[in-house]
N, C-alpha and C positions, 0 to 999 in steps of 0.2 A: 400725355403730360410732358411739358417741356422741362428738361432737367435744369434747375436753377441752383446755383451754389452761393452760399453766403461767403463773402470774401473779406479778408482782413489786411493787415499791415503788409504782409509779404507780397501782396498783389499790387502794391502802389505803382510799381514800374509798368505793369501791364495796363493798369487803368490809364496812366498817362499816355501810353502808346495808343490805346484805343481812342481816347479823346483827341489827341493830336492828329490822328488820321482822318478826323471829320473834316469835310470841306467847309468853306467859309459860310455857306448858307446854313448848313447843319449846326455849326457852332453858334450862329445867330439864333436859331430856334432853341437850342439847348440852354444857352446862358442868357438869352434876351438881349445880347449885343454881340458884335463880331469879335469874339475873344481871340487875341493873338496867342502865339505859343507861350510867351512868358506868363500871360494871365492864366492860361490853362494849367501850366506847371505849378503856379502859385496855388490854384484851387486844389490840385491833387496833393501838394505838400501839406495843405492845411486840413485835409480830411481827418476827422477824429474817429477812429475805428472803435474807441472805447465807448463813445456816446452814440454815434450814428450807426446805421446799418447800410451795408453795400452788398448788392446781389449781382451776380454775373452769369451770363450764358457763354459757354465756350464751344468752339467747333472741335472737330476731330484732331486738329493740330494743337489744341489747347490754346488757341488764340481767343482773346476776349472779344466777342462780337456784339454784345449788348450788355448794358449795365444800368442799374437803378441805384439811386442814392436817397435814402430816407434820413432826412436831417431832423434831429430832435432839439428842442430848446434846452437851454442850460438847466432849467428847472421844470421838468416835465410835469411834476405834481401841480404846479401853478398854471402852466400854459395849456397842458393836456392836448397838444396838437403836434403833428409832424408834417414836414414838407417833402413832397415826392418829386424827383427829377429823373429823367430817363434819356438814354441815348442808344441808338442802334446803328451799327455800321451800315454804310450804303448798300453793300452787296447782300446784306441779310434782311433787307426790308421785305414787307409783305408776308411775313410768316407769323404774325401775331405776337412777336416777342415783347413788344411794348405792353400789350394787354396782360400777358402772362406775368411779366415783372410787376405790374401794378397789382395783380391779384396776390402775388407772393408777398409784396410789401404790405398790403392791406391786412393779410392774415397775421403777419408779424406785429404790425401796429396794434391790432385788436388785442393780441396776447400781452402787449406791453401797456395795456390800459389807456391807449391813446383814444381820445374821443372824436377827433376830427383829423382827417387826412387832407392836406391842403396842397393845391397845385397852382403855381403862378406861371402863366405862359403867355406868349404873344398871341393876339387874337388870330393871326394868320397860321398859327400852328394847329391846323385842323386835326391832324392825327392825334396829338396829345389831348385836345379838347374832346375828341370823339371817345377816347379811352375813358375819360372822366365821366362823360354823359352816360356811356354804356354801363358804367359801374353805379350809376344813380346819383352822381354828384350834381350839386347845384352850381351852374356856371354863371358868373356875373361879368359882363363885358364893360370895360371903361376905355373907350378909344382903341388904341393899338394894343392894349393889354387886357388879359382876362384872368379871373381868379375862379378856381373851382374848389368847392368844399364838400367833402364826403363825410357824412356822419356815420361813425362806426358803431356796431353793436357791442354788447358786453362779451367778454371772453367766455367761452364754453369749453366743455371737455372735447367736443368735436373740433373746435378751432385749434386747440392745443395739439390734438392728434394730427390734424391736417398739417400743421407747421412741422411737426416731428417727421412725418412721412415725406413731406416735400424736401426737408433737409437731408434725409437719408438718400432719397433718389438723386439729389444733386451730388452728394458725396460719392455714391457708387458710380454714377455716370462719369465723374471726373477721374476716378481711379481706373475705370475701364479704358478711357481715352488715353490716360497716361501709360498704362500697360501696352495698349495698342501702338502708341508712338514708339515706345521702347522696342517692341518686337519688330516694327518696320525698320528701325535703325539697325538692329542686329542683322536682319535679312539683307539690307542694303550693304552693310559692311562685308558680310559673307560673299555677296555677289561680286563686290570689288576685289576681294582677295582671290576668288576663283578666276576672274578675268586677268588679274595681274600674273597669276601663276601660268595661265594658258598663254599669255602673250610674252612671257619672259623666255627668250631663246637660250638662256644660260642656266635654266633650271636643271637640277640633278637628273641624270639619266638621259639627257638629250644628246 
């Protein structure tokens, strides 16, 4: 299981950093156009964490290396669909993070009574369309763009437990990485102090 954490308002800066680190081609695939820094920052600033869901995967340094955005319509009761978007840092590719984020988003959407998970992607974005097809989505191509529609089942006790477990795994993983980073920082500081004392010719007793 890949630990995935649901992230909110306080991660806005890390989300921006992750997206701004994408190269030009990756930005093109993610947003459907070659988004510049200003456009990406505007997208991040407008994320509505009260309505939408954002999920992230962090490395041991607590850097956001993959994220998914599940955008809900203003009136979910009428529209009954959500749109999925995902991005993975270049150095973290090939590990199945996009698929895992899609699975996590789908479970959450099911439990929110979403009927259809929708993906809009460029037809050349083979990785994204493969994720959709593997999940059973119907993909319709229209020139340079494609749309995928995944019909979701009704929520069950199992789907709600799966969401709860996945959320707890993500929380525990993040806490362990946070504690590990703090411990590494303490060890590094202690090493610097020892080296400073050893190299100081004016230390007491010398």
